[in-house]
OpenMM code with the backbone's topology and positions (N, CA, C; nanometers):
from openmm import Vec3, app, unit

residues = "MET SER ARG PRO SER ASN ASP LEU TRP ILE ASP ALA GLU GLY ARG THR VAL ARG PHE GLU GLN TRP ILE GLN SER ALA HIS GLY PRO ALA HIS ASP THR VAL ALA PHE LYS ASP PHE GLY PRO ALA GLU SER PHE SER ALA PRO ALA MET ASP".split()
positions = [
    Vec3(0.0751, -0.1171, -0.0125),
    Vec3(0.0431, -0.0444, 0.0206),
    Vec3(0.0537, 0.1261, -0.0090),
    Vec3(0.0242, 0.2210, -0.0658),
    Vec3(0.0919, 0.3859, -0.0842),
    Vec3(0.0245, 0.4640, -0.0075),
    Vec3(0.1194, 0.6046, 0.0727),
    Vec3(0.0722, 0.6627, 0.1207),
    Vec3(-0.0907, 0.7409, 0.0443),
    Vec3(-0.1674, 0.7770, 0.1294),
    Vec3(-0.2997, 0.8186, 0.0316),
    Vec3(-0.2989, 0.9399, 0.0388),
    Vec3(-0.3468, 1.0140, -0.0703),
    Vec3(-0.3313, 1.1247, -0.1451),
    Vec3(-0.4390, 1.2036, -0.1165),
    Vec3(-0.4511, 1.3141, -0.0384),
    Vec3(-0.6199, 1.4029, 0.0172),
    Vec3(-0.5846, 1.5404, -0.0500),
    Vec3(-0.6927, 1.5917, -0.0552),
    Vec3(-0.6898, 1.7387, -0.0956),
    Vec3(-0.8551, 1.7670, -0.0080),
    Vec3(-0.8479, 1.8973, 0.0093),
    Vec3(-0.9250, 1.9496, 0.1102),
    Vec3(-0.9526, 2.0955, 0.0808),
    Vec3(-1.0794, 2.1096, 0.0991),
    Vec3(-1.1415, 2.2681, 0.0190),
    Vec3(-1.1714, 2.3141, 0.1093),
    Vec3(-1.1640, 2.4441, 0.1873),
    Vec3(-1.1897, 2.5105, 0.3078),
    Vec3(-1.2622, 2.6523, 0.2678),
    Vec3(-1.4033, 2.6763, 0.3264),
    Vec3(-1.4519, 2.7951, 0.2455),
    Vec3(-1.4074, 2.9142, 0.3421),
    Vec3(-1.4246, 3.0361, 0.3068),
    Vec3(-1.3816, 3.1624, 0.3846),
    Vec3(-1.4088, 3.1422, 0.5157),
    Vec3(-1.4976, 3.0873, 0.6166),
    Vec3(-1.5296, 3.0795, 0.7022),
    Vec3(-1.4479, 2.9861, 0.7760),
    Vec3(-1.3809, 2.9077, 0.7154),
    Vec3(-1.2746, 2.8214, 0.7611),
    Vec3(-1.3192, 2.6549, 0.8027),
    Vec3(-1.4076, 2.6118, 0.7165),
    Vec3(-1.5399, 2.4977, 0.7570),
    Vec3(-1.4729, 2.4161, 0.5798),
    Vec3(-1.4576, 2.2950, 0.6590),
    Vec3(-1.4162, 2.2178, 0.5649),
    Vec3(-1.5492, 2.2038, 0.4862),
    Vec3(-1.5064, 2.2201, 0.3361),
    Vec3(-1.6675, 2.1882, 0.2785),
    Vec3(-1.6333, 2.0844, 0.1199),
    Vec3(-1.5368, 2.0109, 0.1462),
    Vec3(-1.5337, 1.9049, 0.0515),
    Vec3(-1.4041, 1.8390, 0.0300),
    Vec3(-1.3703, 1.7284, 0.0980),
    Vec3(-1.2356, 1.6251, 0.0985),
    Vec3(-1.2577, 1.5228, -0.0320),
    Vec3(-1.0791, 1.4774, -0.0586),
    Vec3(-1.1236, 1.3657, -0.1478),
    Vec3(-0.9724, 1.3536, -0.0922),
    Vec3(-1.0290, 1.1668, -0.1702),
    Vec3(-0.9051, 1.0681, -0.1191),
    Vec3(-0.8822, 0.9968, -0.2219),
    Vec3(-0.7530, 0.9587, -0.2399),
    Vec3(-0.7325, 0.8510, -0.3483),
    Vec3(-0.6169, 0.8080, -0.2245),
    Vec3(-0.6312, 0.6350, -0.2848),
    Vec3(-0.5213, 0.5433, -0.2265),
    Vec3(-0.4982, 0.4133, -0.3198),
    Vec3(-0.4374, 0.4013, -0.2960),
    Vec3(-0.3925, 0.2158, -0.3393),
    Vec3(-0.3582, 0.1732, -0.2368),
    Vec3(-0.4186, 0.0434, -0.3114),
    Vec3(-0.4174, -0.0844, -0.1452),
    Vec3(-0.4452, -0.2011, -0.2296),
    Vec3(-0.4150, -0.2901, -0.1469),
    Vec3(-0.3950, -0.4319, -0.2441),
    Vec3(-0.4873, -0.4917, -0.3422),
    Vec3(-0.5919, -0.4315, -0.3041),
    Vec3(-0.7168, -0.4623, -0.4218),
    Vec3(-0.7057, -0.3701, -0.5077),
    Vec3(-0.5864, -0.2476, -0.5075),
    Vec3(-0.6348, -0.1654, -0.6439),
    Vec3(-0.6563, -0.0610, -0.6006),
    Vec3(-0.6610, 0.0484, -0.7013),
    Vec3(-0.6821, 0.1983, -0.6348),
    Vec3(-0.8695, 0.2297, -0.5765),
    Vec3(-0.8466, 0.3837, -0.5190),
    Vec3(-0.9692, 0.3932, -0.4546),
    Vec3(-0.9460, 0.5230, -0.4714),
    Vec3(-1.1050, 0.5818, -0.4488),
    Vec3(-1.1093, 0.7325, -0.4843),
    Vec3(-1.2571, 0.7273, -0.3955),
    Vec3(-1.2432, 0.8345, -0.2605),
    Vec3(-1.3476, 0.9458, -0.2094),
    Vec3(-1.3789, 1.0176, -0.2440),
    Vec3(-1.4776, 1.0674, -0.2275),
    Vec3(-1.4810, 1.2523, -0.1988),
    Vec3(-1.6413, 1.2228, -0.1345),
    Vec3(-1.5708, 1.3639, -0.0318),
    Vec3(-1.7409, 1.3346, 0.0883),
    Vec3(-1.6898, 1.5467, 0.0602),
    Vec3(-1.8479, 1.5867, 0.0848),
    Vec3(-1.8724, 1.7091, 0.0389),
    Vec3(-2.0135, 1.7152, 0.2020),
    Vec3(-1.9282, 1.8996, 0.2327),
    Vec3(-1.9897, 1.9108, 0.3301),
    Vec3(-2.0448, 2.0545, 0.2993),
    Vec3(-2.2426, 2.0420, 0.3509),
    Vec3(-2.3354, 2.1441, 0.3255),
    Vec3(-2.4231, 2.1944, 0.3923),
    Vec3(-2.4863, 2.2688, 0.3997),
    Vec3(-2.5632, 2.3114, 0.4903),
    Vec3(-2.5399, 2.2824, 0.6353),
    Vec3(-2.4792, 2.3865, 0.6617),
    Vec3(-2.3681, 2.3528, 0.8060),
    Vec3(-2.4726, 2.3876, 0.9001),
    Vec3(-2.5828, 2.5223, 0.9120),
    Vec3(-2.6588, 2.5439, 1.0008),
    Vec3(-2.5966, 2.6329, 1.0799),
    Vec3(-2.6482, 2.6769, 1.2164),
    Vec3(-2.6321, 2.8006, 1.3289),
    Vec3(-2.4699, 2.7008, 1.3641),
    Vec3(-2.3946, 2.7875, 1.4408),
    Vec3(-2.2873, 2.7414, 1.4773),
    Vec3(-2.3384, 2.7341, 1.6456),
    Vec3(-2.2518, 2.6223, 1.7211),
    Vec3(-2.2530, 2.5781, 1.8339),
    Vec3(-2.2128, 2.6325, 1.9168),
    Vec3(-2.2677, 2.6263, 2.0210),
    Vec3(-2.1529, 2.6554, 2.1038),
    Vec3(-2.1699, 2.5383, 2.2269),
    Vec3(-2.0332, 2.5223, 2.2943),
    Vec3(-2.0394, 2.3906, 2.4048),
    Vec3(-1.8935, 2.4181, 2.4653),
    Vec3(-1.8725, 2.3648, 2.5741),
    Vec3(-1.7814, 2.4455, 2.7229),
    Vec3(-1.6891, 2.2773, 2.6920),
    Vec3(-1.5906, 2.2340, 2.7388),
    Vec3(-1.5627, 2.1407, 2.8235),
    Vec3(-1.6183, 2.1443, 2.9655),
    Vec3(-1.6218, 1.9428, 2.9564),
    Vec3(-1.7136, 1.8921, 3.0970),
    Vec3(-1.5944, 1.9220, 3.2030),
    Vec3(-1.6340, 1.9531, 3.3317),
    Vec3(-1.5939, 2.0118, 3.4493),
    Vec3(-1.4714, 1.8850, 3.4808),
    Vec3(-1.3800, 1.8845, 3.5264),
    Vec3(-1.2502, 1.8102, 3.5505),
    Vec3(-1.3035, 1.7686, 3.6943),
    Vec3(-1.3025, 1.6471, 3.7094),
    Vec3(-1.2958, 1.5886, 3.8974),
    Vec3(-1.2439, 1.5920, 3.9222),
] * unit.nanometer
topology = app.Topology()
chain = topology.addChain("A")
for resn in residues:
    res = topology.addResidue(resn, chain)
    for name in ("N", "CA", "C"):
        topology.addAtom(name, app.Element.getBySymbol(name[0]), res)
């Protein structure tokens, strides 16, 4: 197997909007594409309290 090759698209707000990956495995080449959209409102959260 070889190392995967990746492309990442980032929008003006710093969010990942597309990810592509090409890999070569023992079974042959593979290509994945993932698209992110309709992000909705920003979430707010905080870390849980430490015990």
